[in-house]
ZAPA-879879 format. One line per field, with one value per residue: x, z, y of N, C-alpha, C in turn; chain. Coordinates in steps of 0.02 Angstrom, whole numbers, plus 50000, padded with zeros to 5 digits. Layout:
<rs>
n_xx = (X:...)
n_zz = (Z:...)
n_yy = (Y:...)
ca_xx = (X:...)
ca_zz = (Z:...)
ca_yy = (Y:...)
c_xx = (X:...)
c_zz = (Z:...)
c_yy = (Y:...)
c = (A:...)
</rs>
This chain:
<rs>
n_xx = (51229:51156:50991:50880:50756:50606:50496:50514:50460:50354:50171:50170:50285:50380:50354:50406:50567:50572:50525:50646:50743:50727:50759:50696:50647:50747:50904:51042:50998:50993:51077:51073:51151:51135:51015:50930:50835:50716:50610:50486:50441:50288:50176:50042:50047:50137:50073:50142:50242:50332:50394:50388:50402:50556:50593:50556:50631:50763:50771:50783:50893:50895:50952:50904:50855:50804:50689:50625:50550:50566:50665:50827:50945:50942:50890:50990:51093:51035:51040:51206:51285:51186:51106:51004:50790:50678:50516:50408:50362:50233:50096:49933:49764:49612:49605:49482:49425:49449:49537:49655:49740:49841:49942:49924:49992:50116:50171:50177:50215:50284:50395:50413:50486:50605:50642:50680:50766:50858:50930:50972:51077:51154:51185:51077:51029:50897:50726:50586:50394:50264:50115:49953:49793:49702:49729:49661:49511:49341:49327:49326:49202:49053:48933:48784:48775:48845:48969:49117:49153:49157:49105:49002:49033:48983:48857:48792:48667:48614:48673:48632:48478:48499:48566:48668:48759:48848:48780:48761:48835:48799:48676:48603:48583:48611:48783:48909:49004:49197:49363:49529:49664:49836:49838:49727:49650:49715:49618:49592:49493:49502:49595:49703:49716:49753:49885:49947:49940:50046:50147:50182:50204:50318:50384:50415:50479:50593:50670:50679:50757:50874:50912:50881:50773:50622:50499:50302:50200:50033:49936:49816:49673:49774:49814:49851:49926:49966:49924:49875:49771:49726:49747:49695:49717:49703:49569:49419:49430:49489:49400:49288:49343:49343:49204:49187:49261:49177:49056:48980:48887:48980:48966:48909:48939:48838:48760:48846:48889:48997:49135:49311:49493:49564:49714:49839:49953:50092:50115:50115:50221:50330:50310:50353:50492:50522:50489:50607:50722:50696:50694:50631:50532:50475:50404:50536:50627:50687:50615:50595:50507:50376:50229:50126:49986:49955:49868:49757:49694:49568:49399:49328:49192:49145:49048:49088:49205:49178:49095:49178:49250:49181:49137:49261:49301:49168:49060:48941:48804:48857:48792:48694:48706:48669:48732:48859:49019:49070:49203:49214:49243:49140:49173:49310:49412:49571:49676:49789:49869:49958:50097:50126:50143:50260:50350:50341:50273:50136:49998:49977:49890:49751:49589:49485:49587:49682:49630:49580:49722:49715:49804:49810:49902)
n_zz = (49463:49587:49575:49706:49684:49778:49769:49666:49561:49550:49481:49455:49486:49391:49268:49315:49338:49187:49118:49196:49126:49011:48987:48960:49040:49111:49059:49109:49185:49119:49102:49137:49236:49326:49416:49549:49620:49757:49816:49872:49806:49840:49857:49834:49762:49643:49553:49477:49536:49501:49403:49278:49308:49362:49215:49126:49213:49199:49066:49058:49112:49261:49433:49509:49655:49793:49939:50066:50113:50272:50325:50366:50318:50188:50146:50171:50095:49959:49971:49945:49912:49856:49808:49814:49829:49785:49835:49836:49886:49965:50024:49957:49913:49989:50125:50218:50315:50473:50495:50441:50481:50544:50453:50348:50432:50473:50347:50275:50380:50459:50383:50304:50410:50419:50335:50305:50415:50382:50268:50328:50380:50282:50232:50159:50041:49975:49959:49874:49878:49849:49881:49915:49855:49932:50077:50101:50134:50106:49981:49942:49984:49965:50027:50005:50094:50190:50161:50125:50197:50303:50260:50342:50399:50289:50286:50354:50338:50285:50151:50105:50073:49978:49982:49930:49893:49997:50132:50199:50368:50444:50371:50329:50186:49997:49940:49858:49768:49747:49688:49777:49864:49906:50028:50110:50237:50313:50310:50346:50291:50276:50327:50241:50201:50325:50342:50223:50251:50379:50320:50267:50361:50424:50324:50322:50449:50439:50344:50391:50523:50461:50379:50240:50079:50038:49944:49930:49832:49809:49718:49609:49536:49496:49329:49170:49058:49089:49196:49363:49356:49488:49608:49752:49710:49575:49565:49501:49376:49334:49386:49281:49176:49156:49176:49058:48976:48975:48911:48988:49041:49120:49316:49418:49562:49682:49603:49503:49521:49562:49577:49511:49498:49338:49318:49190:49196:49124:49152:49262:49298:49240:49340:49440:49412:49365:49488:49546:49520:49568:49630:49793:49848:49933:49905:49853:49954:50014:50046:50197:50156:50044:49973:49837:49733:49617:49452:49316:49298:49252:49282:49318:49307:49391:49308:49204:49171:49169:49026:48933:48933:48895:48764:48724:48717:48623:48699:48814:48878:49003:49184:49330:49461:49621:49741:49875:49959:50116:50147:50042:49954:49903:49810:49767:49702:49641:49643:49515:49517:49575:49562:49420:49428:49520:49476:49344:49303:49175:49150:49016:48945:48900:48961:48871:48768:48853:48913:48780:48751:48883:48957:49050:49194)
n_yy = (50089:49980:49888:49825:49738:49693:49563:49576:49449:49440:49502:49646:49662:49607:49686:49806:49759:49748:49877:49945:49901:49912:50046:50148:50268:50310:50310:50262:50163:50067:49927:49755:49709:49760:49712:49658:49507:49507:49361:49268:49172:49134:49007:49025:49138:49113:48992:48878:48841:48946:48941:48990:49117:49129:49106:49237:49329:49284:49283:49425:49449:49472:49448:49313:49306:49196:49201:49259:49428:49428:49340:49371:49330:49304:49429:49525:49455:49499:49622:49662:49775:49844:50001:50054:50042:49937:49921:49786:49662:49582:49538:49501:49575:49595:49532:49524:49435:49386:49278:49262:49371:49386:49330:49418:49535:49479:49464:49587:49695:49663:49625:49736:49786:49739:49726:49858:49896:49821:49879:50004:49940:49915:50043:50078:50206:50241:50226:50144:50109:50008:50074:50095:50148:50102:50146:50247:50216:50239:50353:50522:50629:50741:50851:50923:51009:51027:51008:50961:50795:50622:50485:50367:50205:50072:49954:49813:49772:49884:49898:49749:49782:49860:49972:50077:50182:50299:50395:50556:50582:50684:50751:50641:50652:50616:50605:50681:50597:50624:50671:50590:50670:50659:50732:50701:50614:50461:50306:50162:50019:49863:49722:49729:49847:49938:49873:49928:50060:50056:50002:50142:50237:50147:50185:50306:50339:50254:50322:50473:50431:50389:50480:50444:50434:50406:50380:50321:50253:50266:50138:50119:50039:49904:49818:49717:49647:49461:49465:49388:49271:49186:49228:49336:49500:49493:49502:49586:49587:49474:49378:49412:49389:49253:49214:49263:49156:49054:49084:49159:49290:49424:49452:49560:49656:49759:49881:49897:50040:50084:50174:50176:50195:50118:50065:50043:49919:49952:50086:50087:50018:50100:50222:50189:50177:50309:50367:50305:50387:50494:50667:50720:50855:50964:51138:51174:51115:50968:50840:50690:50583:50539:50530:50492:50462:50349:50320:50319:50435:50419:50401:50259:50147:49983:49913:49984:49922:49784:49782:49846:49716:49642:49679:49685:49543:49507:49448:49401:49522:49613:49557:49650:49597:49643:49593:49599:49622:49681:49737:49810:49959:50099:50228:50228:50377:50437:50589:50608:50731:50756:50694:50691:50867:50855:50754:50739:50632:50533:50441:50348:50241:50201:50135:50067:50021:49948:49835:49778:49706:49610:49514:49346:49267)
ca_xx = (51181:51145:50953:50856:50664:50556:50434:50504:50442:50283:50140:50210:50375:50416:50343:50447:50617:50565:50553:50705:50796:50732:50810:50632:50655:50822:50960:51096:50972:50958:51112:51050:51193:51133:50957:50947:50747:50721:50563:50486:50390:50251:50116:49976:50040:50148:50044:50189:50317:50412:50465:50380:50418:50614:50607:50546:50688:50832:50773:50796:50957:50903:50982:50866:50874:50723:50711:50587:50588:50583:50725:50877:50985:50923:50886:51079:51133:51004:51073:51239:51325:51142:51102:50922:50768:50589:50488:50339:50348:50169:50029:49890:49711:49580:49618:49394:49424:49509:49566:49736:49739:49910:49981:49952:50022:50186:50216:50176:50250:50350:50436:50452:50501:50656:50710:50713:50802:50933:50951:50988:51119:51207:51182:51057:50957:50842:50689:50517:50385:50216:50078:49872:49747:49661:49732:49595:49450:49296:49338:49322:49123:49036:48880:48762:48750:48886:49026:49169:49114:49166:49033:49010:49038:48939:48837:48762:48591:48605:48685:48566:48422:48533:48582:48747:48784:48853:48753:48801:48833:48742:48589:48585:48573:48669:48844:48927:49085:49263:49449:49536:49719:49866:49848:49658:49662:49699:49529:49604:49439:49493:49660:49767:49728:49796:49942:49978:49963:50081:50218:50203:50216:50387:50462:50444:50506:50670:50694:50695:50805:50942:50918:50865:50733:50565:50424:50263:50159:49983:49923:49748:49670:49793:49775:49853:49956:50006:49915:49856:49728:49690:49751:49647:49750:49680:49491:49339:49449:49497:49331:49242:49353:49326:49144:49162:49311:49145:49020:48944:48895:49018:48912:48944:48925:48797:48749:48908:48923:49073:49202:49383:49522:49594:49809:49899:50048:50154:50103:50131:50287:50379:50294:50415:50571:50544:50516:50670:50774:50663:50724:50573:50551:50399:50458:50609:50661:50692:50595:50629:50469:50328:50165:50080:49940:49947:49802:49750:49679:49514:49332:49266:49141:49131:49030:49134:49263:49129:49071:49220:49286:49126:49151:49315:49281:49109:49043:48876:48815:48858:48732:48710:48682:48647:48791:48911:49060:49067:49255:49214:49207:49085:49190:49393:49465:49617:49702:49867:49912:50050:50139:50124:50186:50322:50396:50324:50236:50066:49972:49949:49859:49668:49539:49476:49668:49725:49561:49604:49780:49736:49801:49776:49951)
ca_zz = (49512:49595:49627:49737:49664:49826:49748:49578:49530:49542:49413:49450:49476:49319:49242:49345:49293:49108:49142:49209:49065:48935:48995:48931:49095:49128:49008:49153:49226:49088:49113:49186:49279:49406:49454:49590:49643:49803:49785:49914:49750:49880:49828:49828:49701:49595:49541:49449:49598:49489:49320:49205:49336:49354:49157:49136:49248:49199:49014:49056:49145:49322:49476:49561:49746:49829:50020:50120:50163:50337:50312:50375:50284:50131:50139:50176:50030:49918:49972:49948:49861:49824:49782:49817:49838:49747:49890:49799:49928:49995:50035:49930:49920:50030:50202:50226:50367:50526:50508:50400:50481:50569:50387:50314:50459:50474:50278:50245:50412:50476:50321:50282:50451:50436:50256:50307:50437:50342:50227:50377:50407:50234:50204:50077:50039:49936:49938:49845:49907:49840:49929:49886:49839:50002:50124:50105:50132:50056:49960:49949:49981:49962:50070:49971:50135:50252:50123:50153:50254:50291:50281:50400:50372:50278:50364:50293:50343:50212:50082:50100:50058:49898:49980:49908:49908:50085:50146:50240:50444:50473:50367:50266:50117:49966:49930:49777:49775:49708:49691:49854:49844:49949:50115:50156:50310:50309:50332:50335:50297:50315:50366:50208:50186:50388:50314:50197:50312:50424:50284:50232:50420:50419:50273:50355:50513:50408:50307:50454:50555:50407:50313:50165:50044:50024:49910:49947:49759:49801:49662:49612:49518:49406:49285:49121:49015:49129:49262:49389:49377:49533:49662:49767:49661:49501:49557:49464:49298:49329:49386:49211:49112:49181:49142:48976:48964:48997:48877:49018:49066:49200:49348:49423:49623:49690:49547:49422:49497:49597:49554:49534:49417:49347:49292:49166:49241:49121:49182:49356:49312:49226:49403:49485:49384:49390:49571:49588:49491:49588:49704:49814:49852:49918:49887:49833:50016:50017:50095:50177:50127:49992:49954:49755:49675:49549:49428:49241:49277:49201:49314:49271:49354:49398:49262:49127:49159:49131:48981:48883:48929:48861:48714:48672:48699:48617:48755:48838:48927:49101:49229:49389:49534:49699:49798:49909:50010:50154:50158:49988:49983:49861:49770:49770:49633:49679:49596:49522:49506:49627:49548:49368:49420:49546:49464:49273:49279:49191:49128:48958:48940:48911:48986:48798:48722:48885:48905:48723:48774:48930:48963:49107:49193)
ca_yy = (50098:49924:49918:49756:49768:49637:49558:49559:49388:49459:49525:49719:49653:49572:49732:49834:49734:49748:49947:49956:49844:49959:50109:50201:50311:50344:50262:50243:50103:49990:49865:49694:49676:49770:49747:49585:49511:49437:49352:49192:49128:49088:48957:49081:49169:49059:48914:48818:48855:49015:48916:49046:49190:49114:49110:49300:49367:49257:49331:49505:49474:49513:49399:49308:49264:49154:49215:49286:49453:49418:49306:49405:49301:49310:49479:49535:49441:49525:49683:49664:49825:49874:50087:50070:49983:49944:49874:49761:49586:49581:49485:49579:49566:49634:49541:49513:49413:49385:49244:49281:49452:49398:49318:49493:49593:49487:49472:49656:49739:49646:49608:49787:49830:49690:49741:49922:49892:49785:49934:50052:49917:49900:50107:50110:50258:50271:50156:50171:50058:50003:50077:50064:50182:50065:50176:50326:50180:50274:50414:50616:50651:50821:50847:50982:51078:51008:51010:50884:50729:50576:50442:50315:50111:50025:49912:49713:49805:49945:49853:49698:49827:49894:50053:50072:50246:50331:50452:50612:50579:50740:50756:50595:50649:50588:50631:50680:50563:50651:50654:50603:50702:50644:50740:50672:50597:50379:50292:50100:49973:49808:49723:49742:49927:49945:49866:49969:50128:50041:50030:50210:50242:50141:50199:50380:50330:50251:50394:50522:50426:50379:50538:50424:50463:50357:50374:50266:50244:50245:50117:50099:49956:49877:49751:49727:49569:49447:49491:49333:49255:49138:49268:49395:49536:49499:49551:49582:49563:49382:49356:49448:49356:49187:49218:49254:49094:49011:49096:49178:49348:49438:49459:49640:49669:49789:49910:49912:50107:50096:50212:50159:50200:50055:50104:49982:49872:49980:50158:50081:50010:50186:50269:50168:50189:50382:50387:50311:50436:50580:50710:50740:50925:51045:51223:51184:51089:50889:50780:50629:50544:50599:50480:50501:50437:50332:50300:50333:50489:50406:50398:50217:50126:49931:49917:50002:49866:49745:49803:49838:49662:49606:49686:49661:49475:49476:49389:49411:49585:49612:49555:49673:49540:49667:49546:49650:49608:49723:49774:49853:50033:50124:50239:50268:50378:50488:50642:50619:50768:50785:50639:50754:50909:50859:50708:50728:50567:50522:50368:50358:50197:50209:50077:50018:49992:49906:49788:49739:49672:49598:49421:49323:49210)
c_xx = (51164:51064:50915:50769:50640:50518:50432:50479:50354:50233:50171:50277:50403:50410:50368:50531:50636:50572:50626:50751:50813:50760:50747:50642:50725:50866:51004:51058:50958:50998:51076:51088:51177:51060:50953:50874:50765:50655:50559:50448:50330:50205:50076:49974:50082:50129:50089:50238:50361:50430:50465:50419:50518:50656:50606:50608:50746:50826:50803:50860:50955:50924:50907:50876:50784:50747:50636:50602:50586:50650:50787:50933:50988:50897:50961:51115:51107:51039:51152:51275:51241:51124:51039:50883:50681:50553:50413:50328:50300:50124:49961:49817:49662:49577:49524:49390:49473:49557:49656:49757:49817:49967:49984:50005:50108:50215:50222:50225:50287:50394:50458:50487:50589:50694:50745:50771:50884:50968:50991:51064:51176:51192:51155:51012:50920:50809:50606:50475:50305:50147:50006:49848:49676:49658:49672:49529:49399:49350:49326:49229:49089:48957:48871:48770:48818:48956:49082:49164:49161:49104:49038:49008:48990:48918:48808:48699:48581:48615:48632:48495:48448:48533:48657:48766:48803:48813:48797:48782:48789:48669:48553:48580:48618:48725:48870:49032:49145:49353:49488:49638:49744:49862:49769:49683:49659:49631:49522:49511:49452:49586:49717:49787:49761:49856:50002:49991:50025:50162:50213:50233:50314:50425:50452:50491:50597:50715:50709:50753:50871:50955:50909:50814:50677:50502:50375:50199:50106:49928:49855:49743:49726:49795:49824:49870:49977:49990:49891:49791:49681:49736:49702:49648:49715:49595:49463:49384:49454:49410:49276:49276:49351:49275:49147:49208:49243:49083:48972:48942:48918:48948:48943:48899:48897:48757:48794:48914:48977:49115:49247:49403:49564:49665:49814:49947:50103:50140:50143:50217:50353:50373:50356:50479:50562:50554:50573:50713:50748:50692:50641:50585:50467:50426:50501:50654:50668:50653:50604:50560:50407:50282:50133:50022:49964:49890:49797:49720:49608:49469:49326:49226:49159:49091:49053:49174:49230:49105:49129:49270:49227:49147:49212:49340:49237:49099:48967:48873:48835:48800:48734:48667:48650:48701:48841:48945:49063:49145:49260:49225:49183:49115:49269:49429:49515:49644:49772:49898:49983:50100:50174:50175:50248:50383:50378:50288:50163:50068:49961:49897:49764:49644:49507:49550:49680:49685:49585:49666:49787:49711:49809:49867:49923)
c_zz = (49508:49639:49658:49708:49715:49772:49677:49524:49498:49475:49401:49453:49418:49274:49268:49307:49233:49100:49148:49157:49016:48941:48954:48958:49087:49115:49066:49198:49172:49069:49174:49210:49349:49423:49490:49617:49700:49799:49833:49857:49788:49832:49796:49778:49660:49598:49518:49484:49563:49436:49294:49241:49331:49266:49111:49162:49219:49114:49015:49103:49211:49369:49524:49636:49779:49900:50009:50131:50230:50359:50314:50322:50202:50117:50138:50104:49976:49921:49953:49876:49833:49853:49817:49806:49813:49778:49859:49866:49968:49985:50017:49929:49977:50098:50220:50300:50424:50541:50490:50413:50509:50508:50349:50356:50460:50385:50273:50301:50434:50446:50292:50337:50439:50385:50280:50350:50436:50307:50272:50401:50358:50211:50123:50094:50020:49915:49917:49854:49875:49891:49879:49909:49907:50043:50147:50124:50100:50037:49962:49936:49989:49976:50027:50014:50169:50222:50116:50207:50241:50304:50311:50370:50346:50320:50309:50298:50286:50148:50077:50062:50008:49906:49988:49920:49967:50067:50196:50315:50471:50452:50342:50211:50068:49959:49867:49786:49736:49711:49762:49821:49938:50029:50132:50185:50288:50334:50323:50326:50320:50298:50308:50206:50244:50380:50284:50206:50340:50373:50266:50292:50446:50372:50291:50378:50476:50377:50332:50469:50518:50375:50248:50138:50016:49999:49921:49878:49806:49746:49659:49560:49459:49401:49209:49106:49058:49195:49326:49403:49429:49588:49690:49709:49631:49500:49526:49385:49277:49332:49316:49176:49126:49165:49091:48951:48955:48949:48917:49030:49128:49244:49411:49503:49621:49627:49496:49433:49548:49569:49578:49476:49410:49272:49257:49200:49194:49134:49235:49344:49284:49307:49440:49477:49398:49448:49585:49575:49529:49630:49723:49840:49854:49955:49902:49901:49992:50072:50090:50155:50096:49975:49887:49749:49617:49504:49375:49237:49250:49259:49254:49340:49337:49321:49196:49122:49122:49057:48921:48892:48888:48793:48648:48679:48666:48639:48774:48859:49006:49123:49305:49438:49613:49745:49809:49961:50058:50172:50094:50011:49915:49814:49797:49708:49666:49618:49571:49521:49522:49581:49472:49387:49463:49520:49372:49243:49244:49171:49072:48904:48957:48930:48918:48784:48797:48903:48850:48727:48837:48935:49036:49133:49227)
c_yy = (50030:49895:49845:49787:49665:49621:49541:49501:49393:49485:49614:49705:49639:49634:49811:49822:49761:49827:49966:49931:49888:50012:50160:50270:50352:50270:50222:50176:50056:49922:49829:49685:49688:49756:49641:49595:49479:49438:49290:49143:49093:49069:48984:49132:49152:48996:48870:48847:48924:48979:48969:49125:49209:49145:49195:49333:49338:49297:49405:49519:49497:49438:49381:49274:49246:49156:49272:49353:49474:49382:49364:49395:49311:49388:49528:49510:49479:49603:49713:49735:49851:49975:50100:50025:49989:49875:49861:49687:49635:49538:49543:49521:49605:49631:49550:49507:49418:49324:49231:49327:49450:49359:49392:49550:49577:49489:49554:49694:49721:49635:49667:49827:49788:49729:49824:49922:49852:49842:49967:50012:49925:49995:50114:50167:50294:50200:50192:50103:50056:50017:50061:50113:50153:50115:50225:50280:50208:50345:50503:50603:50717:50820:50927:51033:51044:51022:50946:50859:50681:50522:50385:50253:50111:49996:49844:49750:49844:49914:49789:49720:49861:49970:50053:50140:50273:50372:50519:50590:50620:50765:50694:50606:50606:50622:50618:50669:50620:50649:50658:50627:50666:50681:50745:50621:50507:50339:50218:50060:49887:49790:49747:49822:49958:49924:49900:50046:50117:50053:50076:50246:50220:50141:50273:50377:50303:50311:50443:50490:50417:50426:50505:50452:50393:50386:50307:50270:50202:50198:50110:50024:49926:49820:49776:49647:49535:49437:49412:49302:49211:49175:49336:49467:49535:49531:49543:49565:49508:49366:49374:49404:49254:49146:49194:49205:49043:49010:49106:49256:49378:49472:49525:49647:49739:49829:49920:49989:50126:50127:50181:50188:50148:50103:50033:49973:49955:50039:50149:50062:50080:50222:50239:50186:50266:50395:50375:50351:50496:50619:50758:50817:50944:51091:51232:51136:51019:50883:50711:50560:50566:50533:50520:50445:50418:50289:50332:50383:50494:50387:50327:50189:50048:49901:49933:49966:49813:49723:49794:49770:49615:49595:49684:49573:49436:49440:49425:49483:49585:49608:49596:49611:49575:49625:49612:49605:49651:49763:49801:49917:50051:50164:50269:50295:50441:50537:50619:50669:50795:50754:50684:50798:50904:50814:50710:50647:50582:50468:50400:50305:50195:50139:50019:49989:49937:49865:49729:49697:49651:49525:49397:49264:49147)
c = (A:A:A:A:A:A:A:A:A:A:A:A:A:A:A:A:A:A:A:A:A:A:A:A:A:A:A:A:A:A:A:A:A:A:A:A:A:A:A:A:A:A:A:A:A:A:A:A:A:A:A:A:A:A:A:A:A:A:A:A:A:A:A:A:A:A:A:A:A:A:A:A:A:A:A:A:A:A:A:A:A:A:A:A:A:A:A:A:A:A:A:A:A:A:A:A:A:A:A:A:A:A:A:A:A:A:A:A:A:A:A:A:A:A:A:A:A:A:A:A:A:A:A:A:A:A:A:A:A:A:A:A:A:A:A:A:A:A:A:A:A:A:A:A:A:A:A:A:A:A:A:A:A:A:A:A:A:A:A:A:A:A:A:A:A:A:A:A:A:A:A:A:A:A:A:A:A:A:A:A:A:A:A:A:A:A:A:A:A:A:A:A:A:A:A:A:A:A:A:A:A:A:A:A:A:A:A:A:A:A:A:A:A:A:A:A:A:A:A:A:A:A:A:A:A:A:A:A:A:A:A:A:A:A:A:A:A:A:A:A:A:A:A:A:A:A:A:A:A:A:A:A:A:A:A:A:A:A:A:A:A:A:A:A:A:A:A:A:A:A:A:A:A:A:A:A:A:A:A:A:A:A:A:A:A:A:A:A:A:A:A:A:A:A:A:A:A:A:A:A:A:A:A:A:A:A:A:A:A:A:A:A:A:A:A:A:A:A:A:A:A:A:A:A:A:A:A:A:A:A:A:A:A:A:A:A:A:A:A:A:A:A:A:A:A:A:A:A:A:A:A:A:A:A:A:A:A:A:A:A:A)
</rs>
């Protein structure tokens, strides 16, 4: 099997390539002769011009094609002889402003469409892509009186007064957060999230029209060794780490009670390799597109992460600031039961254990 990994020079991409080479999930994929990486080595991700990524991929024996997924020539060359594609290439981060909306849509949606079109022309029938838990917007909430409800969008006025917890849109009472399942409605709250929703739809359309197989992995907050320090994807872990490097306390937004699921990059890499060789089916019938939540299965708060990092580094205790970002969501944790039941995957790295080995590239 010859496999193309787009964005394979990135943080998650390198882990996926390493997992494929190790053959821990499926031994026939262990030959490095069959791995091709397509990556633009964009400057906002690869601060060293991609030199370190080139070294890592060369050490793993993967072939690197430098090019953008929107470049038909580069994509056609990378797809030569390919049997399956893992699609990780994307502009990441919140997309909290309007000024870079066009770059998000072009990189993520036009890029995915161009790749899928080239795959159809090359008769490539298997596609696994990185989606995100942000497609759900706010998480699952239960009102004691009205049951399952969708909270209203957050407002600057409420947040500025410290009203961080969402309320029931019907009665105004407090809501109980829960775990989102894959059949929940998509409700993107920022540009990045909107592009991930569109990517999933594009993958589903491609699968139906080509009789191919597409899997979208809705990743939670991915962290681990070598995560990039100076990109939006690094998120709060990088910010907390930088503060601790300076001997300062990590500064926690809102009240620190935001619920998240922090999943280790090694577990995420296993999920991609597992999905690559899986047969998706429901009720015994094959399906062309299937989405799976990929999380650790452990609900943690932002304060939990800050505290774990402070203790691991023997630094000062975190400080709650009350600051906020309008584009953030309050609570988003999802059930990963579907991928366990159907594909047999589950996370193995705990937050404490993962943070202890956390490094930045």
